[in-house]
N, C-alpha and C positions, 0 to 999 in steps of 0.2 A: 528412441522416438523422435519423430520429425513434427516440429512445431510449426504453426502458421505464422508466427512472429518470433523475433529473436528472443533467445533465453535470457539475454542480459544486454543492457544498454548502459552507457555513461554519459553524464553531463559533467561540467566543471565540479559540481558539488555533490552530485549523487551517483549512486549505482542502483540501476533498476534491474532487479534480479528476481529470480524465483524464490519462494520462501524456503527456510530451513528451520530444523526443529529448534535450534537455539534462538530463534526470533520471538518465542513465546513471551518472554519477559517484556520485550519492547513493544510487542502488539497489545499485551495486556495494558501497558502503561497508556497506549492510545486509547483503548476501549474503556479505561477506567476514568478517562478525561471526558466529562459531560460536554465541553466545547466541542469536543471532536465527534461525539455521538449524538448531538441533538438533532441532526437531520436524517440519522439513520435508524439506530435503535431507540432513540429518545430517552435513553437512561444509561447510567454507567453499568458495565458488566462485570460479573464475578469471573475469576480465572478459568474456570471450566467453560464458561461461555466464550471467552476469548480464544481458548483452545478450539472450540468448535467453528468459530468464525475463521481462524487462520487455517484449519484443516480444510474448510470449504474453499477458501481461496487457492490453497495449494492444489487441492483435487480438481478444480477447474482445469488446470493445465492437462492432466490425464484424460479427463472426459472430452474436452473439446479441443485439445491441442493449441490452446492459447489461455491466457488469464491475466489477473492482475500481478502487477510486480510489486515486491517489497521494496520500499524506498528506503535505501541504506545511505545516511549521510557519510560522506567520506571522511571528514575530520574527526567526527565522533565515533565512527564505526557502530552505529546503531541504527535500527529501523525506526523511522519517524511517521510511517503511515504506509499507504498503499495507493496504487493508481493503475488503471487498465482500460483497455478498449471495451470491456464488458460493463462498464459503468458510464453511460452517457452524462449523467449529472454529477460527474465527479467533482465539480467546483463546489457543490453544497456538501458533498461527503468530506472534503478535506478542509473545511474552514475551522482549523484549530485556533486557539488563542495565541499561540506562540508565533511571533512575527517570522522567525527564521524557518519554521516548518511551512508557513503560508509561501514564503519566497521560494522554498525548495520545491514545493508541489508545483507551484506555478512553472518552474523550469522543467520539472518532469512532464507536465502536460504538454509543453511546447514540444519537447522531444517526441512524445507519443503522436501528437498531431502531425509531426513531420513525417510519420509513417503512413498516414492515410493517403 
């Protein structure tokens, strides 16, 4: 399949990539944190709801040939959130309580904006 944006990007601290099945536990940790969801779902999600969100993010790539990236922190080898060109208000979406997550998301956004 030919995508409109790169399937993977890298920064010093992050790998921005398509979602994988084994990302569910990390994505659920994100969606179970109210600080991360207060601007989107306005509540913490159950595991089956996190699965639905991740499936939708992954499916966007198939339907539109682009989508949000899973943000994998290189050192920890875990997904800390997501970012993509289909979420113009990403700054609100990614305001988690963890300072490291905020710094990494800022770095990811700079990388994405450089594509525009």
